[in-house]
N, CA, C and O atoms as a DFTB+ gen file, in Angstrom:
408 C
 N C O
     1  1     -27.383     -43.834      30.660
     2  2     -27.265     -44.091      29.235
     3  2     -26.533     -42.950      28.529
     4  3     -25.775     -43.174      27.586
     5  1     -26.768     -41.737      28.995
     6  2     -26.119     -40.586      28.363
     7  2     -24.604     -40.670      28.545
     8  3     -23.851     -40.373      27.618
     9  1     -24.158     -41.070      29.727
    10  2     -22.718     -41.181      29.973
    11  2     -22.081     -42.223      29.069
    12  3     -20.952     -42.038      28.613
    13  1     -22.782     -43.307      28.806
    14  2     -22.250     -44.344      27.904
    15  2     -22.131     -43.791      26.489
    16  3     -21.117     -44.000      25.824
    17  1     -23.158     -43.090      26.027
    18  2     -23.127     -42.506      24.685
    19  2     -21.983     -41.492      24.569
    20  3     -21.239     -41.505      23.588
    21  1     -21.846     -40.620      25.563
    22  2     -20.768     -39.624      25.541
    23  2     -19.404     -40.314      25.525
    24  3     -18.504     -39.904      24.792
    25  1     -19.258     -41.357      26.331
    26  2     -17.976     -42.078      26.381
    27  2     -17.630     -42.708      25.044
    28  3     -16.493     -42.607      24.584
    29  1     -18.597     -43.353      24.420
    30  2     -18.349     -44.003      23.129
    31  2     -18.011     -42.959      22.062
    32  3     -17.073     -43.143      21.287
    33  1     -18.768     -41.875      22.023
    34  2     -18.519     -40.826      21.027
    35  2     -17.141     -40.206      21.246
    36  3     -16.389     -40.015      20.290
    37  1     -16.806     -39.893      22.493
    38  2     -15.509     -39.278      22.768
    39  2     -14.355     -40.232      22.435
    40  3     -13.293     -39.792      21.995
    41  1     -14.560     -41.515      22.639
    42  2     -13.523     -42.496      22.284
    43  2     -13.299     -42.537      20.776
    44  3     -12.174     -42.720      20.310
    45  1     -14.369     -42.367      20.029
    46  2     -14.277     -42.434      18.560
    47  2     -13.671     -41.164      17.950
    48  3     -12.989     -41.239      16.927
    49  1     -13.907     -40.021      18.557
    50  2     -13.441     -38.753      17.978
    51  2     -12.207     -38.219      18.702
    52  3     -11.875     -37.042      18.568
    53  1     -11.533     -39.066      19.459
    54  2     -10.392     -38.637      20.251
    55  2      -9.312     -37.966      19.404
    56  3      -8.764     -36.942      19.813
    57  1      -8.997     -38.516      18.240
    58  2      -7.952     -37.924      17.392
    59  2      -8.351     -36.536      16.892
    60  3      -7.518     -35.632      16.841
    61  1      -9.617     -36.365      16.525
    62  2     -10.081     -35.050      16.060
    63  2     -10.073     -34.033      17.190
    64  3      -9.758     -32.863      16.973
    65  1     -10.417     -34.471      18.392
    66  2     -10.407     -33.577      19.546
    67  2      -8.980     -33.123      19.840
    68  3      -8.764     -31.969      20.209
    69  1      -8.011     -34.010      19.681
    70  2      -6.621     -33.649      19.935
    71  2      -6.144     -32.556      18.977
    72  3      -5.330     -31.718      19.366
    73  1      -6.630     -32.549      17.740
    74  2      -6.277     -31.485      16.793
    75  2      -6.816     -30.144      17.267
    76  3      -6.130     -29.125      17.181
    77  1      -8.046     -30.148      17.767
    78  2      -8.648     -28.906      18.281
    79  2      -7.911     -28.455      19.536
    80  3      -7.675     -27.261      19.722
    81  1      -7.546     -29.401      20.395
    82  2      -6.827     -29.058      21.620
    83  2      -5.480     -28.403      21.328
    84  3      -5.049     -27.511      22.059
    85  1      -4.822     -28.841      20.269
    86  2      -3.519     -28.261      19.959
    87  2      -3.638     -26.783      19.590
    88  3      -2.711     -26.010      19.832
    89  1      -4.759     -26.388      19.013
    90  2      -4.983     -24.973      18.698
    91  2      -5.030     -24.148      19.980
    92  3      -4.539     -23.020      20.012
    93  1      -5.619     -24.706      21.034
    94  2      -5.757     -24.007      22.309
    95  2      -4.628     -24.336      23.292
    96  3      -4.706     -23.989      24.470
    97  1      -3.581     -25.008      22.801
    98  2      -2.417     -25.360      23.617
    99  2      -2.780     -26.266      24.798
   100  3      -2.264     -26.097      25.902
   101  1      -3.662     -27.216      24.554
   102  2      -4.101     -28.142      25.599
   103  2      -3.833     -29.593      25.221
   104  3      -4.633     -30.475      25.532
   105  1      -2.706     -29.844      24.547
   106  2      -2.412     -31.190      24.071
   107  2      -2.269     -32.157      25.236
   108  3      -1.582     -31.873      26.217
   109  1      -2.921     -33.291      25.112
   110  2      -2.752     -34.372      26.072
   111  2      -3.366     -35.644      25.509
   112  3      -4.247     -35.599      24.651
   113  1      -2.891     -36.763      26.001
   114  2      -3.425     -38.062      25.590
   115  2      -4.475     -38.485      26.615
   116  3      -4.337     -38.230      27.811
   117  1      -5.525     -39.138      26.119
   118  2      -6.592     -39.601      26.994
   119  2      -6.635     -41.121      27.014
   120  3      -6.693     -41.759      25.964
   121  1      -6.608     -41.690      28.193
   122  2      -6.807     -43.132      28.334
   123  2      -8.307     -43.395      28.302
   124  3      -9.103     -42.528      28.663
   125  1      -8.689     -44.586      27.871
   126  2     -10.110     -44.949      27.829
   127  2     -10.742     -44.830      29.218
   128  3     -11.892     -44.414      29.355
   129  1      -9.985     -45.196      30.227
   130  2     -10.479     -45.103      31.605
   131  2     -10.817     -43.650      31.958
   132  3     -11.830     -43.384      32.604
   133  1      -9.970     -42.719      31.534
   134  2     -10.202     -41.296      31.812
   135  2     -11.451     -40.788      31.097
   136  3     -12.223     -40.012      31.661
   137  1     -11.644     -41.223      29.873
   138  2     -12.827     -40.803      29.112
   139  2     -14.088     -41.299      29.793
   140  3     -15.040     -40.538      29.959
   141  1     -14.109     -42.561      30.188
   142  2     -15.298     -43.123      30.842
   143  2     -15.537     -42.466      32.195
   144  3     -16.676     -42.143      32.532
   145  1     -14.482     -42.266      32.970
   146  2     -14.617     -41.637      34.281
   147  2     -15.116     -40.196      34.147
   148  3     -15.986     -39.763      34.903
   149  1     -14.569     -39.467      33.196
   150  2     -15.003     -38.090      32.960
   151  2     -16.446     -38.003      32.505
   152  3     -17.179     -37.111      32.933
   153  1     -16.858     -38.910      31.650
   154  2     -18.240     -38.905      31.159
   155  2     -19.231     -39.183      32.284
   156  3     -20.227     -38.475      32.438
   157  1     -18.949     -40.215      33.064
   158  2     -19.874     -40.563      34.149
   159  2     -19.886     -39.512      35.247
   160  3     -20.952     -39.168      35.758
   161  1     -18.717     -38.995      35.618
   162  2     -18.708     -37.969      36.660
   163  2     -19.376     -36.690      36.168
   164  3     -20.060     -36.021      36.943
   165  1     -19.194     -36.339      34.907
   166  2     -19.849     -35.147      34.368
   167  2     -21.355     -35.260      34.356
   168  3     -22.051     -34.316      34.728
   169  1     -21.866     -36.399      33.937
   170  2     -23.320     -36.594      33.897
   171  2     -23.900     -36.553      35.312
   172  3     -24.898     -35.873      35.552
   173  1     -23.287     -37.271      36.240
   174  2     -23.850     -37.338      37.582
   175  2     -23.656     -36.049      38.368
   176  3     -24.515     -35.698      39.176
   177  1     -22.553     -35.333      38.155
   178  2     -22.400     -34.034      38.796
   179  2     -23.435     -33.045      38.275
   180  3     -23.946     -32.217      39.029
   181  1     -23.742     -33.135      36.983
   182  2     -24.768     -32.272      36.404
   183  2     -26.123     -32.545      37.064
   184  3     -26.851     -31.615      37.410
   185  1     -26.446     -33.807      37.231
   186  2     -27.715     -34.167      37.882
   187  2     -27.732     -33.664      39.328
   188  3     -28.742     -33.130      39.787
   189  1     -26.615     -33.836      40.045
   190  2     -26.567     -33.386      41.434
   191  2     -26.646     -31.866      41.557
   192  3     -27.239     -31.359      42.509
   193  1     -26.064     -31.139      40.621
   194  2     -26.168     -29.676      40.661
   195  2     -27.571     -29.197      40.310
   196  3     -28.017     -28.171      40.823
   197  1     -28.269     -29.920      39.448
   198  2     -29.632     -29.542      39.082
   199  2     -30.678     -29.995      40.104
   200  3     -31.768     -29.425      40.165
   201  1     -30.362     -30.999      40.892
   202  2     -31.349     -31.570      41.821
   203  2     -31.936     -30.575      42.813
   204  3     -33.145     -30.621      43.041
   205  1     -31.163     -29.679      43.417
   206  2     -31.778     -28.727      44.349
   207  2     -32.637     -27.665      43.652
   208  3     -33.424     -26.977      44.302
   209  1     -32.484     -27.535      42.333
   210  2     -33.183     -26.478      41.607
   211  2     -34.542     -26.894      41.059
   212  3     -35.457     -26.075      40.987
   213  1     -34.681     -28.148      40.676
   214  2     -35.879     -28.590      39.964
   215  2     -36.535     -29.775      40.672
   216  3     -35.869     -30.773      40.945
   217  1     -37.826     -29.677      40.970
   218  2     -38.502     -30.765      41.701
   219  2     -38.721     -32.024      40.862
   220  3     -38.907     -33.107      41.416
   221  1     -38.702     -31.897      39.533
   222  2     -38.987     -33.060      38.690
   223  2     -37.762     -33.938      38.415
   224  3     -37.892     -34.989      37.787
   225  1     -36.597     -33.532      38.864
   226  2     -35.405     -34.359      38.689
   227  2     -35.402     -35.440      39.760
   228  3     -35.693     -35.181      40.928
   229  1     -35.068     -36.656      39.339
   230  2     -35.037     -37.789      40.271
   231  2     -33.619     -38.339      40.328
   232  3     -33.285     -39.272      39.598
   233  1     -32.775     -37.764      41.199
   234  2     -31.372     -38.182      41.227
   235  2     -31.164     -39.599      41.747
   236  3     -30.123     -40.200      41.480
   237  1     -32.115     -40.141      42.474
   238  2     -31.994     -41.491      43.020
   239  2     -32.916     -42.455      42.299
   240  3     -33.493     -43.353      42.912
   241  1     -33.053     -42.263      40.976
   242  2     -33.909     -43.122      40.172
   243  2     -33.578     -44.578      40.457
   244  3     -32.399     -44.928      40.492
   245  1     -34.539     -45.416      40.655
   246  2     -35.964     -45.376      40.360
   247  2     -36.853     -44.837      41.483
   248  3     -38.078     -44.870      41.364
   249  1     -36.258     -44.345      42.566
   250  2     -37.086     -43.751      43.618
   251  2     -37.792     -42.511      43.074
   252  3     -37.174     -41.725      42.357
   253  1     -39.062     -42.319      43.396
   254  2     -39.831     -41.210      42.807
   255  2     -39.660     -39.875      43.540
   256  3     -40.456     -38.961      43.324
   257  1     -38.652     -39.738      44.392
   258  2     -38.492     -38.516      45.181
   259  2     -37.191     -37.810      44.816
   260  3     -36.274     -38.401      44.246
   261  1     -37.145     -36.533      45.161
   262  2     -35.937     -35.746      45.009
   263  2     -35.615     -35.163      46.385
   264  3     -36.121     -34.094      46.726
   265  1     -34.785     -35.840      47.184
   266  2     -34.503     -35.355      48.533
   267  2     -33.627     -34.099      48.561
   268  3     -33.486     -33.469      49.609
   269  1     -33.043     -33.735      47.427
   270  2     -32.159     -32.578      47.378
   271  2     -32.877     -31.284      47.006
   272  3     -32.300     -30.202      47.112
   273  1     -34.130     -31.390      46.571
   274  2     -34.857     -30.202      46.112
   275  2     -35.070     -29.215      47.252
   276  3     -35.405     -29.599      48.372
   277  1     -34.871     -27.953      46.950
   278  2     -35.108     -26.883      47.916
   279  2     -35.851     -25.764      47.212
   280  3     -35.461     -25.336      46.126
   281  1     -36.922     -25.292      47.834
   282  2     -37.697     -24.211      47.221
   283  2     -37.134     -22.840      47.570
   284  3     -37.709     -21.822      47.186
   285  1     -36.025     -22.801      48.288
   286  2     -35.397     -21.537      48.643
   287  2     -34.816     -20.873      47.397
   288  3     -34.202     -21.535      46.560
   289  1     -35.016     -19.559      47.281
   290  2     -34.489     -18.858      46.111
   291  2     -32.973     -18.684      46.195
   292  3     -32.336     -18.386      45.185
   293  1     -32.392     -18.860      47.366
   294  2     -30.954     -18.689      47.515
   295  2     -30.161     -19.890      47.005
   296  3     -28.981     -19.762      46.677
   297  1     -30.796     -21.040      46.937
   298  2     -30.098     -22.239      46.455
   299  2     -29.676     -22.046      45.003
   300  3     -28.548     -22.376      44.637
   301  1     -30.562     -21.522      44.186
   302  2     -30.225     -21.259      42.787
   303  2     -29.080     -20.276      42.662
   304  3     -28.181     -20.462      41.842
   305  1     -29.112     -19.229      43.473
   306  2     -28.039     -18.241      43.456
   307  2     -26.716     -18.887      43.828
   308  3     -25.691     -18.610      43.204
   309  1     -26.729     -19.745      44.839
   310  2     -25.501     -20.403      45.278
   311  2     -24.941     -21.329      44.202
   312  3     -23.734     -21.343      43.958
   313  1     -25.805     -22.094      43.566
   314  2     -25.335     -23.028      42.540
   315  2     -24.807     -22.285      41.329
   316  3     -23.746     -22.628      40.806
   317  1     -25.531     -21.273      40.874
   318  2     -25.055     -20.508      39.720
   319  2     -23.782     -19.738      40.066
   320  3     -22.910     -19.578      39.212
   321  1     -23.664     -19.262      41.297
   322  2     -22.427     -18.591      41.717
   323  2     -21.250     -19.566      41.697
   324  3     -20.153     -19.214      41.265
   325  1     -21.484     -20.787      42.165
   326  2     -20.443     -21.813      42.121
   327  2     -19.996     -22.075      40.684
   328  3     -18.803     -22.229      40.420
   329  1     -20.944     -22.124      39.770
   330  2     -20.607     -22.355      38.355
   331  2     -19.802     -21.193      37.777
   332  3     -18.831     -21.416      37.054
   333  1     -20.191     -19.961      38.085
   334  2     -19.470     -18.794      37.579
   335  2     -18.055     -18.746      38.158
   336  3     -17.096     -18.475      37.436
   337  1     -17.926     -19.007      39.457
   338  2     -16.603     -18.999      40.090
   339  2     -15.724     -20.103      39.496
   340  3     -14.537     -19.887      39.253
   341  1     -16.295     -21.268      39.264
   342  2     -15.543     -22.363      38.647
   343  2     -15.083     -21.987      37.246
   344  3     -13.961     -22.303      36.851
   345  1     -15.953     -21.308      36.490
   346  2     -15.596     -20.860      35.143
   347  2     -14.430     -19.871      35.189
   348  3     -13.488     -19.984      34.406
   349  1     -14.492     -18.915      36.092
   350  2     -13.424     -17.916      36.221
   351  2     -12.115     -18.582      36.632
   352  3     -11.058     -18.254      36.093
   353  1     -12.176     -19.513      37.581
   354  2     -10.965     -20.229      37.991
   355  2     -10.413     -21.079      36.851
   356  3      -9.197     -21.197      36.699
   357  1     -11.287     -21.664      36.057
   358  2     -10.852     -22.448      34.903
   359  2     -10.130     -21.589      33.881
   360  3      -9.106     -22.000      33.336
   361  1     -10.654     -20.400      33.617
   362  2      -9.984     -19.487      32.685
   363  2      -8.633     -19.061      33.238
   364  3      -7.648     -19.013      32.501
   365  1      -8.577     -18.751      34.530
   366  2      -7.308     -18.349      35.140
   367  2      -6.286     -19.473      35.061
   368  3      -5.114     -19.226      34.777
   369  1      -6.715     -20.698      35.309
   370  2      -5.815     -21.852      35.217
   371  2      -5.340     -22.063      33.784
   372  3      -4.172     -22.378      33.560
   373  1      -6.228     -21.892      32.819
   374  2      -5.862     -22.022      31.408
   375  2      -4.817     -20.968      31.028
   376  3      -3.810     -21.298      30.402
   377  1      -5.044     -19.724      31.397
   378  2      -4.102     -18.647      31.071
   379  2      -2.752     -18.925      31.725
   380  3      -1.707     -18.755      31.097
   381  1      -2.775     -19.349      32.978
   382  2      -1.531     -19.681      33.673
   383  2      -0.785     -20.802      32.943
   384  3       0.428     -20.719      32.747
   385  1      -1.501     -21.833      32.548
   386  2      -0.876     -22.969      31.867
   387  2      -0.273     -22.536      30.530
   388  3       0.842     -22.938      30.197
   389  1      -0.992     -21.729      29.771
   390  2      -0.477     -21.265      28.476
   391  2       0.744     -20.378      28.667
   392  3       1.718     -20.504      27.925
   393  1       0.710     -19.481      29.651
   394  2       1.856     -18.591      29.882
   395  2       3.079     -19.361      30.383
   396  3       4.210     -18.998      30.060
   397  1       2.863     -20.426      31.171
   398  2       3.993     -21.198      31.691
   399  2       4.657     -22.047      30.613
   400  3       5.811     -22.441      30.781
   401  1       3.969     -22.341      29.515
   402  2       4.570     -23.118      28.424
   403  2       5.513     -22.282      27.586
   404  3       6.338     -22.834      26.859
   405  1       5.414     -20.975      27.666
   406  2       6.261     -20.100      26.834
   407  2       7.654     -20.021      27.333
   408  3       8.483     -19.328      26.743
């Protein structure tokens, strides 16, 4: 349900988002298919990344189990490290893209 709400909201505010994107030099057009695909993949990837960390998450709802949960303290470190590395790579890609437009 969250992915549907995000998709509908993003479809409605697409023009306003494009104005903000132009400030950050990220202009692009979004197809409705891209918005829906991005919303659903974002929601489900978030659930999959949280599943090994928290026992109360049920990624295979309506099944009452979480087969991905791990009580190992290293799993959290690995997931948060993946997020930090992804953030750093995203910033590097953004800087590269902005510099290449000049």
